[in-house]
Each structure stands twice: as C-alpha cells, then as structure tokens.
KOLSEFI-357615 format. One record per residue (C-alpha): residue in three letters; x, y negated, z; residue number from 1. Coordinates in Angstrom, 2 decimals. Layout:
<vofis>
+-----+---------+---------+---------+-----+
:   r :      c1 :      c2 :      c3 :   k :
+-----+---------+---------+---------+-----+
: ALA :       X :       Y :       Z : NUM :
...
+-----+---------+---------+---------+-----+
</vofis>
This chain:
<vofis>
+-----+---------+---------+---------+-----+
:   r :      c1 :      c2 :      c3 :   k :
+-----+---------+---------+---------+-----+
: UNK :   12.09 :    0.85 :  -22.55 :   1 :
: UNK :   15.34 :    1.89 :  -24.29 :   2 :
: UNK :   14.42 :    5.57 :  -24.10 :   3 :
: UNK :   11.09 :    4.86 :  -25.77 :   4 :
: UNK :   12.68 :    2.92 :  -28.61 :   5 :
: UNK :   15.38 :    5.50 :  -29.42 :   6 :
: UNK :   14.54 :    9.07 :  -28.55 :   7 :
: UNK :   11.02 :    9.23 :  -27.17 :   8 :
: UNK :    8.59 :   11.07 :  -29.40 :   9 :
: UNK :    5.62 :   10.88 :  -27.05 :  10 :
: UNK :    3.64 :    7.66 :  -27.63 :  11 :
: UNK :    0.82 :    8.42 :  -25.21 :  12 :
: UNK :    0.12 :   10.60 :  -22.19 :  13 :
: UNK :   -2.97 :   12.49 :  -21.08 :  14 :
: UNK :   -3.88 :   11.97 :  -17.42 :  15 :
: UNK :   -5.26 :   15.36 :  -16.41 :  16 :
: UNK :   -6.32 :   14.10 :  -12.99 :  17 :
: UNK :   -9.67 :   15.51 :  -11.91 :  18 :
: UNK :  -10.53 :   17.03 :  -15.31 :  19 :
: UNK :  -10.83 :   20.53 :  -13.87 :  20 :
: UNK :  -13.74 :   19.46 :  -11.65 :  21 :
: UNK :  -16.16 :   19.25 :  -14.59 :  22 :
: UNK :  -19.55 :   17.80 :  -13.63 :  23 :
: UNK :  -18.27 :   16.81 :  -10.19 :  24 :
: UNK :  -16.43 :   13.95 :  -11.89 :  25 :
: UNK :  -19.70 :   11.98 :  -11.93 :  26 :
: UNK :  -20.02 :   12.37 :   -8.17 :  27 :
: UNK :  -16.38 :   11.34 :   -7.77 :  28 :
: UNK :  -17.07 :    8.28 :   -9.92 :  29 :
: UNK :  -19.86 :    7.17 :   -7.57 :  30 :
: UNK :  -17.71 :    7.79 :   -4.47 :  31 :
: UNK :  -14.63 :    6.00 :   -5.81 :  32 :
: UNK :  -16.73 :    3.15 :   -7.19 :  33 :
: UNK :  -18.40 :    2.52 :   -3.82 :  34 :
: UNK :  -15.05 :    2.77 :   -2.01 :  35 :
: UNK :  -13.48 :    0.35 :   -4.48 :  36 :
: UNK :  -16.29 :   -2.18 :   -4.00 :  37 :
: UNK :  -15.89 :   -1.83 :   -0.23 :  38 :
: UNK :  -12.13 :   -2.40 :   -0.44 :  39 :
: UNK :  -12.58 :   -5.50 :   -2.61 :  40 :
: UNK :  -15.40 :   -6.88 :   -0.46 :  41 :
: UNK :  -13.45 :   -6.36 :    2.77 :  42 :
: UNK :  -10.25 :   -7.92 :    1.43 :  43 :
: UNK :  -11.99 :  -10.85 :   -0.27 :  44 :
: UNK :  -13.95 :  -11.49 :    2.94 :  45 :
: UNK :  -10.75 :  -11.53 :    5.00 :  46 :
: UNK :   -8.97 :  -13.86 :    2.59 :  47 :
: UNK :  -11.97 :  -16.22 :    2.45 :  48 :
: UNK :  -12.38 :  -16.37 :    6.22 :  49 :
: UNK :   -8.66 :  -16.98 :    6.80 :  50 :
: UNK :   -8.61 :  -19.65 :    4.08 :  51 :
: UNK :  -11.68 :  -21.52 :    5.36 :  52 :
: UNK :  -11.14 :  -21.28 :    9.12 :  53 :
: UNK :   -8.33 :  -23.58 :   10.25 :  54 :
: UNK :   -7.84 :  -21.79 :   13.58 :  55 :
: UNK :   -6.60 :  -18.79 :   11.61 :  56 :
: UNK :   -3.86 :  -20.76 :    9.84 :  57 :
: UNK :   -1.10 :  -19.02 :   11.80 :  58 :
: UNK :    1.74 :  -16.70 :   10.69 :  59 :
: UNK :   -0.12 :  -13.61 :   11.90 :  60 :
: UNK :   -3.18 :  -14.30 :    9.75 :  61 :
: UNK :   -1.00 :  -15.53 :    6.92 :  62 :
: UNK :    0.52 :  -12.04 :    6.78 :  63 :
: UNK :   -2.98 :  -10.54 :    6.87 :  64 :
: UNK :   -4.00 :  -12.78 :    3.96 :  65 :
: UNK :   -1.01 :  -11.69 :    1.85 :  66 :
: UNK :   -1.54 :   -8.02 :    2.74 :  67 :
: UNK :   -5.21 :   -8.24 :    1.72 :  68 :
: UNK :   -4.27 :   -9.87 :   -1.58 :  69 :
: UNK :   -1.56 :   -7.28 :   -2.23 :  70 :
: UNK :   -3.90 :   -4.40 :   -1.37 :  71 :
: UNK :   -6.52 :   -5.78 :   -3.78 :  72 :
: UNK :   -3.96 :   -5.92 :   -6.59 :  73 :
: UNK :   -2.62 :   -2.50 :   -5.61 :  74 :
: UNK :   -6.02 :   -0.82 :   -5.97 :  75 :
: UNK :   -6.79 :   -2.80 :   -9.15 :  76 :
: UNK :   -3.78 :   -1.17 :  -10.81 :  77 :
: UNK :   -5.12 :    2.35 :  -10.14 :  78 :
: UNK :   -8.84 :    2.63 :   -9.47 :  79 :
: UNK :  -10.50 :    0.88 :  -12.48 :  80 :
: UNK :   -8.66 :    3.16 :  -14.90 :  81 :
: UNK :   -9.56 :    6.17 :  -12.75 :  82 :
: UNK :  -13.24 :    5.19 :  -12.89 :  83 :
: UNK :  -13.12 :    4.89 :  -16.69 :  84 :
: UNK :  -11.42 :    8.27 :  -17.07 :  85 :
: UNK :  -13.95 :    9.96 :  -14.78 :  86 :
: UNK :  -16.69 :    9.00 :  -17.26 :  87 :
: UNK :  -14.81 :    9.63 :  -20.50 :  88 :
: UNK :  -13.70 :   12.80 :  -22.25 :  89 :
: UNK :  -10.45 :   11.28 :  -23.51 :  90 :
: UNK :   -8.11 :   10.43 :  -20.66 :  91 :
: UNK :   -5.18 :    9.05 :  -22.61 :  92 :
: UNK :   -2.82 :    6.23 :  -21.75 :  93 :
: UNK :   -0.12 :    4.80 :  -23.99 :  94 :
: UNK :    3.55 :    5.06 :  -23.05 :  95 :
: UNK :    3.80 :    1.28 :  -22.59 :  96 :
: UNK :    0.60 :    1.13 :  -20.51 :  97 :
: UNK :    1.86 :    4.01 :  -18.37 :  98 :
: UNK :    5.17 :    2.21 :  -17.75 :  99 :
: UNK :    3.30 :   -1.00 :  -16.92 : 100 :
: UNK :    1.01 :    0.78 :  -14.47 : 101 :
: UNK :    3.98 :    2.50 :  -12.86 : 102 :
: UNK :    5.83 :   -0.81 :  -12.42 : 103 :
: UNK :    2.94 :   -2.69 :  -10.81 : 104 :
: UNK :    1.89 :    0.27 :   -8.69 : 105 :
: UNK :    5.41 :    0.67 :   -7.30 : 106 :
: UNK :    5.80 :   -3.10 :   -6.92 : 107 :
: UNK :    2.70 :   -3.59 :   -4.79 : 108 :
: UNK :    3.25 :   -0.30 :   -2.93 : 109 :
: UNK :    6.80 :   -1.28 :   -1.94 : 110 :
: UNK :    5.67 :   -4.80 :   -1.02 : 111 :
: UNK :    2.93 :   -3.38 :    1.24 : 112 :
: UNK :    5.45 :   -1.15 :    3.01 : 113 :
: UNK :    7.65 :   -4.15 :    3.78 : 114 :
: UNK :    4.68 :   -6.37 :    4.73 : 115 :
: UNK :    3.41 :   -3.87 :    7.31 : 116 :
: UNK :    6.91 :   -3.84 :    8.84 : 117 :
: UNK :    6.90 :   -7.66 :    8.92 : 118 :
: UNK :    3.52 :   -7.59 :   10.69 : 119 :
: UNK :    4.96 :   -5.17 :   13.25 : 120 :
: UNK :    7.80 :   -7.61 :   13.92 : 121 :
: UNK :    5.29 :  -10.48 :   14.19 : 122 :
: UNK :    3.33 :   -8.53 :   16.85 : 123 :
: UNK :    6.58 :   -7.80 :   18.69 : 124 :
: UNK :    7.45 :  -11.49 :   18.88 : 125 :
: UNK :    3.88 :  -12.47 :   19.89 : 126 :
: UNK :    3.63 :   -9.90 :   22.69 : 127 :
: UNK :    7.20 :   -9.67 :   23.95 : 128 :
: UNK :    8.14 :  -13.36 :   23.55 : 129 :
: UNK :    4.82 :  -15.25 :   23.70 : 130 :
: UNK :    6.32 :  -18.53 :   24.94 : 131 :
: UNK :    8.82 :  -18.64 :   22.08 : 132 :
: UNK :    6.46 :  -17.31 :   19.39 : 133 :
: UNK :    5.88 :  -20.62 :   17.61 : 134 :
: UNK :    9.60 :  -21.36 :   17.64 : 135 :
: UNK :   10.66 :  -17.95 :   16.29 : 136 :
: UNK :    7.80 :  -17.19 :   13.90 : 137 :
: UNK :    7.61 :  -20.59 :   12.24 : 138 :
: UNK :    6.26 :  -21.33 :    8.77 : 139 :
: UNK :    9.69 :  -21.21 :    7.15 : 140 :
: UNK :   10.51 :  -17.76 :    8.54 : 141 :
: UNK :    7.03 :  -16.48 :    7.66 : 142 :
: UNK :    7.31 :  -17.60 :    4.03 : 143 :
: UNK :   10.82 :  -16.20 :    3.88 : 144 :
: UNK :    9.73 :  -12.77 :    5.13 : 145 :
: UNK :    6.78 :  -12.63 :    2.72 : 146 :
: UNK :    8.94 :  -13.74 :   -0.22 : 147 :
: UNK :   11.65 :  -11.24 :    0.69 : 148 :
: UNK :    9.05 :   -8.45 :    0.86 : 149 :
: UNK :    7.63 :   -9.29 :   -2.56 : 150 :
: UNK :   10.93 :   -9.89 :   -4.33 : 151 :
: UNK :   12.55 :   -6.76 :   -2.87 : 152 :
: UNK :    9.47 :   -4.65 :   -3.60 : 153 :
: UNK :    9.21 :   -5.63 :   -7.25 : 154 :
: UNK :   12.98 :   -5.47 :   -7.78 : 155 :
: UNK :   12.95 :   -1.86 :   -6.57 : 156 :
: UNK :    9.93 :   -1.20 :   -8.80 : 157 :
: UNK :   11.79 :   -2.65 :  -11.79 : 158 :
: UNK :   14.85 :   -0.47 :  -11.15 : 159 :
: UNK :   12.73 :    2.66 :  -10.69 : 160 :
: UNK :   10.60 :    1.98 :  -13.78 : 161 :
: UNK :   13.67 :    1.36 :  -15.96 : 162 :
: UNK :   15.29 :    4.58 :  -14.73 : 163 :
: UNK :   12.19 :    6.58 :  -15.65 : 164 :
: UNK :   11.40 :    4.87 :  -18.97 : 165 :
: UNK :   15.00 :    5.27 :  -20.12 : 166 :
: UNK :   14.47 :    9.04 :  -20.20 : 167 :
: UNK :   13.48 :   10.72 :  -23.47 : 168 :
: UNK :    9.97 :   12.20 :  -23.65 : 169 :
: UNK :    9.49 :   14.66 :  -26.49 : 170 :
: UNK :    6.55 :   16.70 :  -25.17 : 171 :
: UNK :    4.45 :   17.95 :  -23.48 : 172 :
: UNK :    2.48 :   14.81 :  -22.63 : 173 :
: UNK :   -0.03 :   16.00 :  -20.01 : 174 :
: UNK :    0.51 :   14.22 :  -16.66 : 175 :
: UNK :   -0.86 :   16.32 :  -13.82 : 176 :
: UNK :   -2.19 :   13.28 :  -11.96 : 177 :
: UNK :   -4.86 :   10.58 :  -12.22 : 178 :
: UNK :   -2.35 :    7.76 :  -12.71 : 179 :
: UNK :    1.27 :    7.32 :  -13.81 : 180 :
: UNK :    3.36 :    8.09 :  -10.74 : 181 :
: UNK :    7.06 :    8.84 :  -10.57 : 182 :
: UNK :    7.22 :   12.59 :   -9.99 : 183 :
: UNK :    4.54 :   13.68 :  -12.51 : 184 :
: UNK :    6.07 :   11.47 :  -15.24 : 185 :
: UNK :    9.66 :   12.55 :  -14.56 : 186 :
: UNK :    8.54 :   16.16 :  -14.78 : 187 :
: UNK :    7.77 :   15.63 :  -18.49 : 188 :
: UNK :   11.19 :   14.24 :  -19.43 : 189 :
: UNK :   13.13 :   16.49 :  -21.81 : 190 :
: UNK :   16.55 :   15.88 :  -20.26 : 191 :
: UNK :   18.45 :   16.56 :  -17.06 : 192 :
: UNK :   16.93 :   14.29 :  -14.40 : 193 :
: UNK :   18.88 :   15.27 :  -11.28 : 194 :
: UNK :   21.04 :   12.13 :  -11.04 : 195 :
: UNK :   18.13 :    9.75 :  -11.58 : 196 :
: UNK :   15.98 :   11.70 :   -9.15 : 197 :
: UNK :   18.69 :   11.30 :   -6.53 : 198 :
: UNK :   18.72 :    7.52 :   -7.10 : 199 :
: UNK :   14.91 :    7.36 :   -6.89 : 200 :
: UNK :   14.99 :    9.50 :   -3.75 : 201 :
: UNK :   17.45 :    7.05 :   -2.17 : 202 :
: UNK :   15.19 :    4.13 :   -3.07 : 203 :
: UNK :   12.24 :    5.98 :   -1.52 : 204 :
: UNK :   14.15 :    6.37 :    1.74 : 205 :
: UNK :   14.88 :    2.64 :    1.71 : 206 :
: UNK :   11.23 :    1.72 :    1.09 : 207 :
: UNK :    9.58 :    4.23 :    3.41 : 208 :
: UNK :   11.90 :    5.19 :    6.25 : 209 :
: UNK :   13.60 :    1.86 :    6.95 : 210 :
: UNK :   10.34 :   -0.12 :    7.46 : 211 :
: UNK :    8.83 :    2.84 :    9.37 : 212 :
: UNK :   11.76 :    2.97 :   11.80 : 213 :
: UNK :   11.63 :   -0.83 :   12.26 : 214 :
: UNK :    7.92 :   -0.56 :   13.09 : 215 :
: UNK :    8.58 :    2.18 :   15.64 : 216 :
: UNK :   11.29 :    0.04 :   17.26 : 217 :
: UNK :    8.95 :   -2.98 :   17.38 : 218 :
: UNK :    6.12 :   -0.99 :   18.95 : 219 :
: UNK :    8.55 :    0.62 :   21.38 : 220 :
: UNK :    9.29 :   -2.83 :   22.80 : 221 :
: UNK :    5.58 :   -3.69 :   22.64 : 222 :
: UNK :    4.59 :   -0.61 :   24.66 : 223 :
: UNK :    7.30 :   -1.38 :   27.21 : 224 :
: UNK :    5.84 :   -4.88 :   27.62 : 225 :
: UNK :    2.26 :   -3.55 :   27.85 : 226 :
: UNK :    3.24 :   -1.21 :   30.68 : 227 :
: UNK :    4.18 :   -4.28 :   32.72 : 228 :
: UNK :    0.65 :   -5.72 :   32.47 : 229 :
: UNK :   -0.84 :   -5.57 :   35.99 : 230 :
: UNK :   -4.46 :   -5.21 :   34.84 : 231 :
: UNK :   -5.59 :   -1.67 :   33.98 : 232 :
: UNK :   -8.24 :   -3.08 :   31.63 : 233 :
: UNK :   -5.62 :   -5.21 :   29.91 : 234 :
: UNK :   -3.40 :   -2.18 :   29.41 : 235 :
: UNK :   -6.32 :   -0.17 :   28.01 : 236 :
: UNK :   -7.26 :   -2.82 :   25.44 : 237 :
: UNK :   -3.64 :   -3.37 :   24.41 : 238 :
: UNK :   -2.99 :    0.35 :   23.98 : 239 :
: UNK :   -6.23 :    0.74 :   21.99 : 240 :
: UNK :   -5.11 :   -1.98 :   19.59 : 241 :
: UNK :   -1.63 :   -0.48 :   19.24 : 242 :
: UNK :   -3.10 :    2.98 :   18.67 : 243 :
: UNK :   -5.33 :    1.76 :   15.83 : 244 :
: UNK :   -2.43 :   -0.09 :   14.20 : 245 :
: UNK :   -0.10 :    2.89 :   14.51 : 246 :
: UNK :   -2.78 :    5.18 :   13.05 : 247 :
: UNK :   -2.67 :    3.14 :    9.83 : 248 :
: UNK :    1.13 :    3.16 :    9.92 : 249 :
: UNK :    1.38 :    6.94 :   10.29 : 250 :
: UNK :   -1.24 :    7.57 :    7.58 : 251 :
: UNK :    0.41 :    5.11 :    5.19 : 252 :
: UNK :    4.04 :    6.16 :    5.64 : 253 :
: UNK :    3.20 :    9.80 :    6.33 : 254 :
: UNK :    1.39 :   10.33 :    3.03 : 255 :
: UNK :    4.05 :    8.37 :    1.16 : 256 :
: UNK :    6.74 :   10.56 :    2.74 : 257 :
: UNK :    4.98 :   13.75 :    1.63 : 258 :
: UNK :    4.97 :   12.56 :   -1.98 : 259 :
: UNK :    8.21 :   10.61 :   -2.39 : 260 :
: UNK :   10.72 :   11.96 :    0.11 : 261 :
: UNK :   11.44 :   15.00 :   -2.01 : 262 :
: UNK :   14.64 :   15.12 :   -4.08 : 263 :
: UNK :   13.18 :   17.26 :   -6.90 : 264 :
: UNK :   10.21 :   16.42 :   -9.08 : 265 :
: UNK :    9.62 :   20.16 :   -9.48 : 266 :
: UNK :    8.24 :   20.16 :   -5.95 : 267 :
: UNK :    5.22 :   18.17 :   -7.12 : 268 :
: UNK :    2.03 :   20.20 :   -6.82 : 269 :
: UNK :   -1.66 :   19.92 :   -7.59 : 270 :
: UNK :   -2.29 :   19.02 :   -3.95 : 271 :
: UNK :   -0.41 :   15.76 :   -4.50 : 272 :
: UNK :   -3.58 :   14.30 :   -6.03 : 273 :
: UNK :   -5.44 :   14.71 :   -2.74 : 274 :
: UNK :   -2.58 :   13.14 :   -0.79 : 275 :
: UNK :   -2.39 :   10.32 :   -3.35 : 276 :
: UNK :   -6.08 :    9.56 :   -2.82 : 277 :
: UNK :   -5.22 :    8.85 :    0.82 : 278 :
: UNK :   -2.61 :    6.18 :    0.11 : 279 :
: UNK :   -4.30 :    4.70 :   -2.98 : 280 :
: UNK :   -7.87 :    4.56 :   -1.64 : 281 :
: UNK :   -8.19 :    5.44 :    2.05 : 282 :
: UNK :   -5.26 :    3.38 :    3.39 : 283 :
: UNK :   -6.29 :    0.19 :    1.51 : 284 :
: UNK :   -9.69 :    0.66 :    3.14 : 285 :
: UNK :   -8.24 :    1.21 :    6.62 : 286 :
: UNK :   -5.92 :   -1.80 :    6.52 : 287 :
: UNK :   -8.64 :   -4.51 :    6.46 : 288 :
: UNK :  -10.79 :   -2.61 :    8.95 : 289 :
: UNK :   -8.02 :   -2.08 :   11.50 : 290 :
: UNK :   -5.87 :   -5.20 :   11.10 : 291 :
: UNK :   -8.64 :   -7.75 :   10.53 : 292 :
: UNK :  -12.27 :   -6.74 :   10.90 : 293 :
: UNK :  -11.60 :   -5.20 :   14.33 : 294 :
: UNK :   -9.90 :   -8.46 :   15.36 : 295 :
: UNK :  -12.14 :  -10.58 :   17.59 : 296 :
: UNK :  -10.83 :  -13.87 :   16.21 : 297 :
: UNK :  -11.56 :  -12.81 :   12.64 : 298 :
: UNK :  -15.06 :  -11.61 :   13.58 : 299 :
: UNK :  -15.79 :  -14.88 :   15.38 : 300 :
: UNK :  -14.51 :  -16.90 :   12.42 : 301 :
: UNK :  -16.59 :  -14.79 :   10.03 : 302 :
: UNK :  -19.74 :  -15.49 :   12.04 : 303 :
: UNK :  -19.04 :  -19.21 :   11.92 : 304 :
: UNK :  -18.41 :  -19.15 :    8.16 : 305 :
: UNK :  -21.70 :  -17.29 :    7.66 : 306 :
: UNK :  -23.51 :  -19.68 :    9.99 : 307 :
: UNK :  -24.26 :  -16.98 :   12.53 : 308 :
: UNK :  -24.34 :  -17.70 :   16.28 : 309 :
: UNK :  -21.07 :  -16.80 :   17.94 : 310 :
: UNK :  -18.93 :  -17.54 :   20.93 : 311 :
: UNK :  -17.98 :  -21.12 :   21.62 : 312 :
: UNK :  -14.34 :  -20.30 :   22.06 : 313 :
: UNK :  -12.05 :  -18.11 :   20.08 : 314 :
: UNK :  -11.10 :  -14.90 :   21.90 : 315 :
+-----+---------+---------+---------+-----+
</vofis>
C-alpha cells in the first residue's frame, strides 16, 4: 500500500459493472443469487458428505474437499458484493477494500488452478499405477501438494497485489468491471505500467499455462492407459469421465487465458465482464457437479448420509 500512502489521490473506486443494463440488473440479481446459493449448497454438501463418510477419507476426496472449500471462499470474495451493487445506485468500493478483494480473489484463483493440476496428477497415479497408488499418493504427499498449492497461490497473489497497489492512482476512478481485477485496475494508474504488466503477465503464465500443460500430460498418460482396457464398455465410461473433467479444465483455463494472458491492460474490453462471469460463477458451479456429484461413490455416500436406500457396496 505504499502507493496509496504517498501519491494516490483516489480513495475509492466506482465499479461500473452491469450499470448500463438498467432495470435488467434486478433480473441479474435473481439469477446470480440463485446460482450463488446453488454453488454454496453443492460445495457444502460435498464437504459434509466427505467429512461424514469414512470410505471417502482418501487423497482423491481430500483434494475434492479442499477444492470445494476454496471455491466457496473464491465466490464469497466476488458474488455477495456483486449482489449488493446490483440493488444499489452507489457502486463504490474503497481503495483498501479493492486491494483486499484483489488479493483474496487472486489467492483463491491461483490456488484453484494448482489444485486442479494436483487432482489431474492424482487421477494419473490412480489409473496408470493402481497397485502403487496408496504408496505414491500417501497422506504426507497429499498434504504437501495441498499446502504447496495454497502457499504458492497466495504468495503470487501477494506479489501481484503489491505491484498494483504500489502504483499511483490520481483519477479517473471508474473501474469497468463488477469487481477489482488486475487489468481494469491497472488501466486507471496514472504512471507507466509496462514493466509491472510484464511481471504480472509472467506470473499469469506460471499460474495458468504450467498447471494446464501438466494436466494435459497427465491425461495423455491416462488416455493411453484407457486404450489398453479390453472392455469396450469400460473404455466408454472412462472416456466419458475424462471428457467431463477436461471440459471443466478447458473452460477454467481457457477463460482465464483470454483475460490474463495479454501483456497490455489496454486490451481489456467490455466483453471481459461476460468472460469473467464464466470463471467466477459458471466454473465454480461446474466443478462440484463434474468432479463430485457425478461420482458414483459420492452419490452413494450422499444417499447414506440422507438415510436414503442405496447400493450395499460402494461403486
């Protein structure tokens, strides 16, 4: 916050967001509110089922638990404020609150990118080395990978937030977005930002492309193993599962690439809001549906927790 203390004149920003939509903001409020409740309900359900059902106390479901928790926090940083602004005429946010939102948004976003890569590696070990899975993916390694994802994610968020907040902001103060994101905020800085943008671009490559490439490598080995399955039905089910997982991966990293893998903040456009909705609302909704609620073991455990009749054995 050195820039704020010394040379920043702006003490608050105005989040323009969806202001131009007029009366449609009420409809958007209803839609985003229902989506937010669905995201929270799905993630809380997954965490509760995994916590209560002992058969799900494995590294795979441990990663799902952490991802659900992180996704819940991730949406909490963005959506509640969006809902308030959709109903209010004043859409202001203080400089400090904007910096805080930016830090936590980037922290959880980076952590999620790394966690999804960890889950891809977990699936690689489980499918390609099933007999050695418990030896390789033990509790110590699992905790280490989760901790590394969180620490690295929030360290990168801290560096990025400090780089941005160290810039002077002397006006204008209208952020062309519905939350404090990097490119729209940098665009308002009244100084040369090329060097810092280059550093932030490099960090974006690290957060987005490195995990994405690791996931592709993991699923390349997984597909090679699936092709060796003698049963056609087994191949079909395995490919269907991989396809659903990779759909989430491509949506998540694809939308993030559109927004962040651009070296100049001037390239930000009004369409970025629509893309941002995908990775701040749609992807957090897809993750629990694809990774957990479509999982037969999770569905069976959920039925048992709710006291519903289910299969006698876990799938």
